[in-house]
TIPA-682588 format. One record per residue (C-alpha): residue number from 0; y, z, x. Coordinates in steps of 0.25 Angstrom, whole numbers. Layout:
# residues N
<atom><i>NUM</i><y>Y</y><z>Z</z><x>X</x></atom>
...
//
This chain:
# residues 304
<atom><i>0</i><y>848</y><z>738</z><x>844</x></atom>
<atom><i>1</i><y>848</y><z>723</z><x>842</x></atom>
<atom><i>2</i><y>834</y><z>717</z><x>846</x></atom>
<atom><i>3</i><y>832</y><z>702</z><x>849</x></atom>
<atom><i>4</i><y>820</y><z>693</z><x>852</x></atom>
<atom><i>5</i><y>821</y><z>687</z><x>865</x></atom>
<atom><i>6</i><y>814</y><z>673</z><x>866</x></atom>
<atom><i>7</i><y>811</y><z>667</z><x>879</x></atom>
<atom><i>8</i><y>807</y><z>653</z><x>881</x></atom>
<atom><i>9</i><y>802</y><z>647</z><x>894</x></atom>
<atom><i>10</i><y>805</y><z>633</z><x>895</x></atom>
<atom><i>11</i><y>807</y><z>621</z><x>904</x></atom>
<atom><i>12</i><y>821</y><z>617</z><x>906</x></atom>
<atom><i>13</i><y>820</y><z>604</z><x>898</x></atom>
<atom><i>14</i><y>816</y><z>613</z><x>885</x></atom>
<atom><i>15</i><y>828</y><z>622</z><x>886</x></atom>
<atom><i>16</i><y>836</y><z>615</z><x>876</x></atom>
<atom><i>17</i><y>824</y><z>615</z><x>866</x></atom>
<atom><i>18</i><y>822</y><z>630</z><x>868</x></atom>
<atom><i>19</i><y>837</y><z>633</z><x>866</x></atom>
<atom><i>20</i><y>838</y><z>624</z><x>854</x></atom>
<atom><i>21</i><y>826</y><z>632</z><x>848</x></atom>
<atom><i>22</i><y>834</y><z>645</z><x>850</x></atom>
<atom><i>23</i><y>847</y><z>639</z><x>845</x></atom>
<atom><i>24</i><y>841</y><z>634</z><x>832</x></atom>
<atom><i>25</i><y>835</y><z>648</z><x>830</x></atom>
<atom><i>26</i><y>849</y><z>655</z><x>831</x></atom>
<atom><i>27</i><y>849</y><z>660</z><x>845</x></atom>
<atom><i>28</i><y>863</y><z>662</z><x>850</x></atom>
<atom><i>29</i><y>859</y><z>656</z><x>863</x></atom>
<atom><i>30</i><y>848</y><z>656</z><x>874</x></atom>
<atom><i>31</i><y>847</y><z>663</z><x>888</x></atom>
<atom><i>32</i><y>842</y><z>653</z><x>898</x></atom>
<atom><i>33</i><y>835</y><z>659</z><x>910</x></atom>
<atom><i>34</i><y>836</y><z>646</z><x>919</x></atom>
<atom><i>35</i><y>828</y><z>647</z><x>932</x></atom>
<atom><i>36</i><y>837</y><z>637</z><x>939</x></atom>
<atom><i>37</i><y>849</y><z>647</z><x>936</x></atom>
<atom><i>38</i><y>841</y><z>659</z><x>940</x></atom>
<atom><i>39</i><y>836</y><z>653</z><x>953</x></atom>
<atom><i>40</i><y>850</y><z>648</z><x>957</x></atom>
<atom><i>41</i><y>855</y><z>662</z><x>955</x></atom>
<atom><i>42</i><y>844</y><z>667</z><x>964</x></atom>
<atom><i>43</i><y>847</y><z>656</z><x>974</x></atom>
<atom><i>44</i><y>862</y><z>660</z><x>975</x></atom>
<atom><i>45</i><y>858</y><z>675</z><x>975</x></atom>
<atom><i>46</i><y>865</y><z>678</z><x>962</x></atom>
<atom><i>47</i><y>854</y><z>686</z><x>956</x></atom>
<atom><i>48</i><y>863</y><z>695</z><x>948</x></atom>
<atom><i>49</i><y>865</y><z>683</z><x>938</x></atom>
<atom><i>50</i><y>850</y><z>683</z><x>934</x></atom>
<atom><i>51</i><y>841</y><z>693</z><x>927</x></atom>
<atom><i>52</i><y>831</y><z>699</z><x>937</x></atom>
<atom><i>53</i><y>819</y><z>696</z><x>927</x></atom>
<atom><i>54</i><y>821</y><z>681</z><x>927</x></atom>
<atom><i>55</i><y>810</y><z>673</z><x>934</x></atom>
<atom><i>56</i><y>815</y><z>659</z><x>937</x></atom>
<atom><i>57</i><y>805</y><z>647</z><x>937</x></atom>
<atom><i>58</i><y>807</y><z>633</z><x>939</x></atom>
<atom><i>59</i><y>800</y><z>628</z><x>927</x></atom>
<atom><i>60</i><y>805</y><z>637</z><x>915</x></atom>
<atom><i>61</i><y>818</y><z>642</z><x>909</x></atom>
<atom><i>62</i><y>818</y><z>654</z><x>900</x></atom>
<atom><i>63</i><y>826</y><z>653</z><x>888</x></atom>
<atom><i>64</i><y>829</y><z>665</z><x>880</x></atom>
<atom><i>65</i><y>835</y><z>667</z><x>866</x></atom>
<atom><i>66</i><y>837</y><z>680</z><x>858</x></atom>
<atom><i>67</i><y>835</y><z>682</z><x>843</x></atom>
<atom><i>68</i><y>838</y><z>694</z><x>835</x></atom>
<atom><i>69</i><y>825</y><z>702</z><x>830</x></atom>
<atom><i>70</i><y>828</y><z>700</z><x>815</x></atom>
<atom><i>71</i><y>821</y><z>694</z><x>803</x></atom>
<atom><i>72</i><y>822</y><z>679</z><x>808</x></atom>
<atom><i>73</i><y>815</y><z>682</z><x>822</x></atom>
<atom><i>74</i><y>801</y><z>679</z><x>817</x></atom>
<atom><i>75</i><y>805</y><z>666</z><x>812</x></atom>
<atom><i>76</i><y>813</y><z>663</z><x>824</x></atom>
<atom><i>77</i><y>801</y><z>666</z><x>833</x></atom>
<atom><i>78</i><y>792</y><z>658</z><x>825</x></atom>
<atom><i>79</i><y>801</y><z>646</z><x>827</x></atom>
<atom><i>80</i><y>803</y><z>648</z><x>842</x></atom>
<atom><i>81</i><y>788</y><z>649</z><x>843</x></atom>
<atom><i>82</i><y>785</y><z>636</z><x>836</x></atom>
<atom><i>83</i><y>796</y><z>628</z><x>843</x></atom>
<atom><i>84</i><y>793</y><z>633</z><x>857</x></atom>
<atom><i>85</i><y>779</y><z>630</z><x>854</x></atom>
<atom><i>86</i><y>782</y><z>616</z><x>852</x></atom>
<atom><i>87</i><y>789</y><z>616</z><x>865</x></atom>
<atom><i>88</i><y>778</y><z>623</z><x>872</x></atom>
<atom><i>89</i><y>787</y><z>633</z><x>878</x></atom>
<atom><i>90</i><y>783</y><z>648</z><x>881</x></atom>
<atom><i>91</i><y>791</y><z>659</z><x>876</x></atom>
<atom><i>92</i><y>792</y><z>674</z><x>874</x></atom>
<atom><i>93</i><y>799</y><z>684</z><x>866</x></atom>
<atom><i>94</i><y>805</y><z>698</z><x>868</x></atom>
<atom><i>95</i><y>814</y><z>708</z><x>862</x></atom>
<atom><i>96</i><y>827</y><z>713</z><x>867</x></atom>
<atom><i>97</i><y>838</y><z>722</z><x>862</x></atom>
<atom><i>98</i><y>852</y><z>717</z><x>863</x></atom>
<atom><i>99</i><y>857</y><z>728</z><x>871</x></atom>
<atom><i>100</i><y>846</y><z>727</z><x>881</x></atom>
<atom><i>101</i><y>848</y><z>711</z><x>882</x></atom>
<atom><i>102</i><y>863</y><z>713</z><x>884</x></atom>
<atom><i>103</i><y>860</y><z>724</z><x>895</x></atom>
<atom><i>104</i><y>850</y><z>715</z><x>902</x></atom>
<atom><i>105</i><y>861</y><z>705</z><x>905</x></atom>
<atom><i>106</i><y>870</y><z>715</z><x>912</x></atom>
<atom><i>107</i><y>860</y><z>715</z><x>924</x></atom>
<atom><i>108</i><y>863</y><z>701</z><x>928</x></atom>
<atom><i>109</i><y>875</y><z>695</z><x>920</x></atom>
<atom><i>110</i><y>886</y><z>695</z><x>931</x></atom>
<atom><i>111</i><y>900</y><z>689</z><x>932</x></atom>
<atom><i>112</i><y>899</y><z>674</z><x>934</x></atom>
<atom><i>113</i><y>910</y><z>664</z><x>938</x></atom>
<atom><i>114</i><y>910</y><z>651</z><x>930</x></atom>
<atom><i>115</i><y>918</y><z>639</z><x>932</x></atom>
<atom><i>116</i><y>931</y><z>641</z><x>940</x></atom>
<atom><i>117</i><y>937</y><z>654</z><x>934</x></atom>
<atom><i>118</i><y>928</y><z>659</z><x>923</x></atom>
<atom><i>119</i><y>920</y><z>672</z><x>926</x></atom>
<atom><i>120</i><y>910</y><z>677</z><x>916</x></atom>
<atom><i>121</i><y>908</y><z>692</z><x>917</x></atom>
<atom><i>122</i><y>899</y><z>701</z><x>909</x></atom>
<atom><i>123</i><y>906</y><z>712</z><x>902</x></atom>
<atom><i>124</i><y>900</y><z>723</z><x>911</x></atom>
<atom><i>125</i><y>903</y><z>717</z><x>924</x></atom>
<atom><i>126</i><y>915</y><z>719</z><x>933</x></atom>
<atom><i>127</i><y>921</y><z>707</z><x>939</x></atom>
<atom><i>128</i><y>933</y><z>705</z><x>949</x></atom>
<atom><i>129</i><y>941</y><z>693</z><x>944</x></atom>
<atom><i>130</i><y>947</y><z>683</z><x>953</x></atom>
<atom><i>131</i><y>960</y><z>676</z><x>950</x></atom>
<atom><i>132</i><y>958</y><z>666</z><x>940</x></atom>
<atom><i>133</i><y>945</y><z>671</z><x>934</x></atom>
<atom><i>134</i><y>943</y><z>670</z><x>919</x></atom>
<atom><i>135</i><y>933</y><z>681</z><x>916</x></atom>
<atom><i>136</i><y>924</y><z>680</z><x>904</x></atom>
<atom><i>137</i><y>918</y><z>694</z><x>900</x></atom>
<atom><i>138</i><y>904</y><z>692</z><x>893</x></atom>
<atom><i>139</i><y>894</y><z>701</z><x>887</x></atom>
<atom><i>140</i><y>883</y><z>691</z><x>882</x></atom>
<atom><i>141</i><y>875</y><z>701</z><x>874</x></atom>
<atom><i>142</i><y>865</y><z>694</z><x>866</x></atom>
<atom><i>143</i><y>873</y><z>681</z><x>866</x></atom>
<atom><i>144</i><y>872</y><z>670</z><x>876</x></atom>
<atom><i>145</i><y>882</y><z>664</z><x>887</x></atom>
<atom><i>146</i><y>886</y><z>673</z><x>899</x></atom>
<atom><i>147</i><y>891</y><z>662</z><x>908</x></atom>
<atom><i>148</i><y>879</y><z>662</z><x>918</x></atom>
<atom><i>149</i><y>871</y><z>651</z><x>913</x></atom>
<atom><i>150</i><y>875</y><z>636</z><x>917</x></atom>
<atom><i>151</i><y>877</y><z>632</z><x>902</x></atom>
<atom><i>152</i><y>888</y><z>643</z><x>900</x></atom>
<atom><i>153</i><y>894</y><z>642</z><x>914</x></atom>
<atom><i>154</i><y>896</y><z>627</z><x>912</x></atom>
<atom><i>155</i><y>903</y><z>629</z><x>899</x></atom>
<atom><i>156</i><y>912</y><z>639</z><x>905</x></atom>
<atom><i>157</i><y>916</y><z>630</z><x>916</x></atom>
<atom><i>158</i><y>919</y><z>619</z><x>907</x></atom>
<atom><i>159</i><y>927</y><z>627</z><x>898</x></atom>
<atom><i>160</i><y>935</y><z>631</z><x>910</x></atom>
<atom><i>161</i><y>936</y><z>617</z><x>915</x></atom>
<atom><i>162</i><y>941</y><z>611</z><x>901</x></atom>
<atom><i>163</i><y>949</y><z>622</z><x>894</x></atom>
<atom><i>164</i><y>964</y><z>621</z><x>897</x></atom>
<atom><i>165</i><y>969</y><z>632</z><x>887</x></atom>
<atom><i>166</i><y>972</y><z>632</z><x>872</x></atom>
<atom><i>167</i><y>960</y><z>625</z><x>867</x></atom>
<atom><i>168</i><y>951</y><z>627</z><x>855</x></atom>
<atom><i>169</i><y>937</y><z>630</z><x>860</x></atom>
<atom><i>170</i><y>924</y><z>631</z><x>852</x></atom>
<atom><i>171</i><y>912</y><z>638</z><x>858</x></atom>
<atom><i>172</i><y>899</y><z>634</z><x>851</x></atom>
<atom><i>173</i><y>888</y><z>643</z><x>852</x></atom>
<atom><i>174</i><y>896</y><z>654</z><x>859</x></atom>
<atom><i>175</i><y>885</y><z>664</z><x>862</x></atom>
<atom><i>176</i><y>892</y><z>675</z><x>870</x></atom>
<atom><i>177</i><y>905</y><z>668</z><x>868</x></atom>
<atom><i>178</i><y>907</y><z>665</z><x>883</x></atom>
<atom><i>179</i><y>912</y><z>651</z><x>882</x></atom>
<atom><i>180</i><y>922</y><z>655</z><x>871</x></atom>
<atom><i>181</i><y>927</y><z>667</z><x>879</x></atom>
<atom><i>182</i><y>929</y><z>657</z><x>891</x></atom>
<atom><i>183</i><y>936</y><z>647</z><x>883</x></atom>
<atom><i>184</i><y>946</y><z>658</z><x>878</x></atom>
<atom><i>185</i><y>948</y><z>663</z><x>892</x></atom>
<atom><i>186</i><y>950</y><z>649</z><x>897</x></atom>
<atom><i>187</i><y>962</y><z>647</z><x>888</x></atom>
<atom><i>188</i><y>956</y><z>641</z><x>875</x></atom>
<atom><i>189</i><y>966</y><z>644</z><x>863</x></atom>
<atom><i>190</i><y>955</y><z>646</z><x>853</x></atom>
<atom><i>191</i><y>940</y><z>647</z><x>854</x></atom>
<atom><i>192</i><y>929</y><z>647</z><x>843</x></atom>
<atom><i>193</i><y>916</y><z>652</z><x>847</x></atom>
<atom><i>194</i><y>904</y><z>649</z><x>838</x></atom>
<atom><i>195</i><y>889</y><z>654</z><x>838</x></atom>
<atom><i>196</i><y>878</y><z>655</z><x>827</x></atom>
<atom><i>197</i><y>873</y><z>668</z><x>833</x></atom>
<atom><i>198</i><y>878</y><z>681</z><x>828</x></atom>
<atom><i>199</i><y>875</y><z>688</z><x>841</x></atom>
<atom><i>200</i><y>883</y><z>678</z><x>849</x></atom>
<atom><i>201</i><y>895</y><z>679</z><x>839</x></atom>
<atom><i>202</i><y>895</y><z>694</z><x>841</x></atom>
<atom><i>203</i><y>894</y><z>693</z><x>857</x></atom>
<atom><i>204</i><y>904</y><z>681</z><x>858</x></atom>
<atom><i>205</i><y>914</y><z>690</z><x>850</x></atom>
<atom><i>206</i><y>912</y><z>702</z><x>859</x></atom>
<atom><i>207</i><y>914</y><z>693</z><x>872</x></atom>
<atom><i>208</i><y>926</y><z>687</z><x>866</x></atom>
<atom><i>209</i><y>932</y><z>700</z><x>863</x></atom>
<atom><i>210</i><y>928</y><z>705</z><x>877</x></atom>
<atom><i>211</i><y>936</y><z>694</z><x>883</x></atom>
<atom><i>212</i><y>948</y><z>696</z><x>875</x></atom>
<atom><i>213</i><y>948</y><z>682</z><x>868</x></atom>
<atom><i>214</i><y>946</y><z>686</z><x>854</x></atom>
<atom><i>215</i><y>960</y><z>679</z><x>850</x></atom>
<atom><i>216</i><y>955</y><z>665</z><x>855</x></atom>
<atom><i>217</i><y>940</y><z>665</z><x>852</x></atom>
<atom><i>218</i><y>933</y><z>665</z><x>838</x></atom>
<atom><i>219</i><y>918</y><z>667</z><x>836</x></atom>
<atom><i>220</i><y>912</y><z>661</z><x>824</x></atom>
<atom><i>221</i><y>898</y><z>660</z><x>819</x></atom>
<atom><i>222</i><y>892</y><z>647</z><x>817</x></atom>
<atom><i>223</i><y>882</y><z>636</z><x>821</x></atom>
<atom><i>224</i><y>889</y><z>627</z><x>831</x></atom>
<atom><i>225</i><y>902</y><z>621</z><x>825</x></atom>
<atom><i>226</i><y>898</y><z>623</z><x>810</x></atom>
<atom><i>227</i><y>908</y><z>633</z><x>807</x></atom>
<atom><i>228</i><y>920</y><z>627</z><x>815</x></atom>
<atom><i>229</i><y>924</y><z>616</z><x>805</x></atom>
<atom><i>230</i><y>938</y><z>611</z><x>808</x></atom>
<atom><i>231</i><y>939</y><z>617</z><x>822</x></atom>
<atom><i>232</i><y>944</y><z>607</z><x>833</x></atom>
<atom><i>233</i><y>941</y><z>612</z><x>847</x></atom>
<atom><i>234</i><y>946</y><z>607</z><x>860</x></atom>
<atom><i>235</i><y>933</y><z>612</z><x>867</x></atom>
<atom><i>236</i><y>920</y><z>615</z><x>861</x></atom>
<atom><i>237</i><y>909</y><z>622</z><x>870</x></atom>
<atom><i>238</i><y>895</y><z>623</z><x>867</x></atom>
<atom><i>239</i><y>885</y><z>630</z><x>877</x></atom>
<atom><i>240</i><y>872</y><z>627</z><x>868</x></atom>
<atom><i>241</i><y>860</y><z>618</z><x>870</x></atom>
<atom><i>242</i><y>860</y><z>602</z><x>870</x></atom>
<atom><i>243</i><y>854</y><z>601</z><x>856</x></atom>
<atom><i>244</i><y>865</y><z>609</z><x>850</x></atom>
<atom><i>245</i><y>876</y><z>602</z><x>858</x></atom>
<atom><i>246</i><y>870</y><z>589</z><x>853</x></atom>
<atom><i>247</i><y>871</y><z>594</z><x>839</x></atom>
<atom><i>248</i><y>885</y><z>599</z><x>841</x></atom>
<atom><i>249</i><y>892</y><z>587</z><x>848</x></atom>
<atom><i>250</i><y>896</y><z>580</z><x>835</x></atom>
<atom><i>251</i><y>902</y><z>593</z><x>829</x></atom>
<atom><i>252</i><y>909</y><z>596</z><x>843</x></atom>
<atom><i>253</i><y>916</y><z>582</z><x>842</x></atom>
<atom><i>254</i><y>921</y><z>585</z><x>828</x></atom>
<atom><i>255</i><y>926</y><z>599</z><x>833</x></atom>
<atom><i>256</i><y>933</y><z>595</z><x>845</x></atom>
<atom><i>257</i><y>947</y><z>590</z><x>846</x></atom>
<atom><i>258</i><y>950</y><z>576</z><x>852</x></atom>
<atom><i>259</i><y>948</y><z>578</z><x>867</x></atom>
<atom><i>260</i><y>940</y><z>591</z><x>865</x></atom>
<atom><i>261</i><y>928</y><z>595</z><x>873</x></atom>
<atom><i>262</i><y>914</y><z>599</z><x>870</x></atom>
<atom><i>263</i><y>908</y><z>607</z><x>881</x></atom>
<atom><i>264</i><y>893</y><z>608</z><x>879</x></atom>
<atom><i>265</i><y>883</y><z>616</z><x>888</x></atom>
<atom><i>266</i><y>869</y><z>620</z><x>887</x></atom>
<atom><i>267</i><y>863</y><z>606</z><x>890</x></atom>
<atom><i>268</i><y>851</y><z>604</z><x>898</x></atom>
<atom><i>269</i><y>853</y><z>593</z><x>908</x></atom>
<atom><i>270</i><y>842</y><z>584</z><x>901</x></atom>
<atom><i>271</i><y>850</y><z>585</z><x>888</x></atom>
<atom><i>272</i><y>864</y><z>582</z><x>894</x></atom>
<atom><i>273</i><y>864</y><z>567</z><x>892</x></atom>
<atom><i>274</i><y>859</y><z>569</z><x>877</x></atom>
<atom><i>275</i><y>871</y><z>578</z><x>875</x></atom>
<atom><i>276</i><y>880</y><z>569</z><x>882</x></atom>
<atom><i>277</i><y>876</y><z>557</z><x>873</x></atom>
<atom><i>278</i><y>878</y><z>567</z><x>861</x></atom>
<atom><i>279</i><y>892</y><z>569</z><x>865</x></atom>
<atom><i>280</i><y>895</y><z>555</z><x>866</x></atom>
<atom><i>281</i><y>889</y><z>552</z><x>852</x></atom>
<atom><i>282</i><y>897</y><z>563</z><x>846</x></atom>
<atom><i>283</i><y>910</y><z>558</z><x>852</x></atom>
<atom><i>284</i><y>911</y><z>567</z><x>864</x></atom>
<atom><i>285</i><y>914</y><z>560</z><x>877</x></atom>
<atom><i>286</i><y>906</y><z>568</z><x>889</x></atom>
<atom><i>287</i><y>917</y><z>573</z><x>898</x></atom>
<atom><i>288</i><y>909</y><z>581</z><x>908</x></atom>
<atom><i>289</i><y>896</y><z>587</z><x>912</x></atom>
<atom><i>290</i><y>893</y><z>600</z><x>919</x></atom>
<atom><i>291</i><y>879</y><z>603</z><x>924</x></atom>
<atom><i>292</i><y>872</y><z>615</z><x>930</x></atom>
<atom><i>293</i><y>858</y><z>614</z><x>934</x></atom>
<atom><i>294</i><y>850</y><z>609</z><x>921</x></atom>
<atom><i>295</i><y>862</y><z>612</z><x>912</x></atom>
<atom><i>296</i><y>873</y><z>603</z><x>907</x></atom>
<atom><i>297</i><y>887</y><z>605</z><x>900</x></atom>
<atom><i>298</i><y>894</y><z>593</z><x>894</x></atom>
<atom><i>299</i><y>908</y><z>591</z><x>890</x></atom>
<atom><i>300</i><y>912</y><z>581</z><x>880</x></atom>
<atom><i>301</i><y>926</y><z>577</z><x>875</x></atom>
<atom><i>302</i><y>930</y><z>572</z><x>861</x></atom>
<atom><i>303</i><y>939</y><z>560</z><x>864</x></atom>
//
């Protein structure tokens, strides 16, 4: 039974990017953000099936969780986390979870959700009665991240649905559970390349790609951002990460895109949106559109 160390950081929203960046640099495949605004909105709408019963929302803090394997590198990672979070004056806690228990806990509140006009994200263990035109993505996130319920993922899904016409080459950078790669294939992309640095994410993405029957169009590669994709020219590049990584990725995204290609970037806190927009411009990507959901922003840039 695989064991993982769960790190929970309690942070004001303005520090979300900094915390996520710390986890990213330490090799976490992604973060779980327990966003009070999202939780309170679910409660207001009566959609309590979407949220875990143990979550206690507050107006001041957001809980950010990351998971690291209990291996020889764990002690060094914990020391680094302690030092860096100490500099930010943030409180945090740790706990141990088993992969099987973590996956099972999701099943109590991860329900089918409609995103955009026709996309429906459905956990593998749930039944769903499809309506005409529905495009169903069947997901089992496991220990990877991205199941369509958080605003950053939902905006990426909606933007892929808006911009894909069929036959495109799509690169999904930081694929996590593979949800965006699967969505791109089901929306008609001719070739999808999904990349992640985390071995668990790579395994989970491949399982979800097989589950949705798109193995013939989606390839999962290990690597850091676009480092292993020399020579690839994409029509669409999508990255649901964090602002700091998107800023670092922008020049390489420009180089990897065909003329007229789109860079869809999400995971951006509202306060960082203008900084990312300026980075797009500096990299040669013309900002095409913006999508917002509460404190989260997704940007689309085009290579003219």
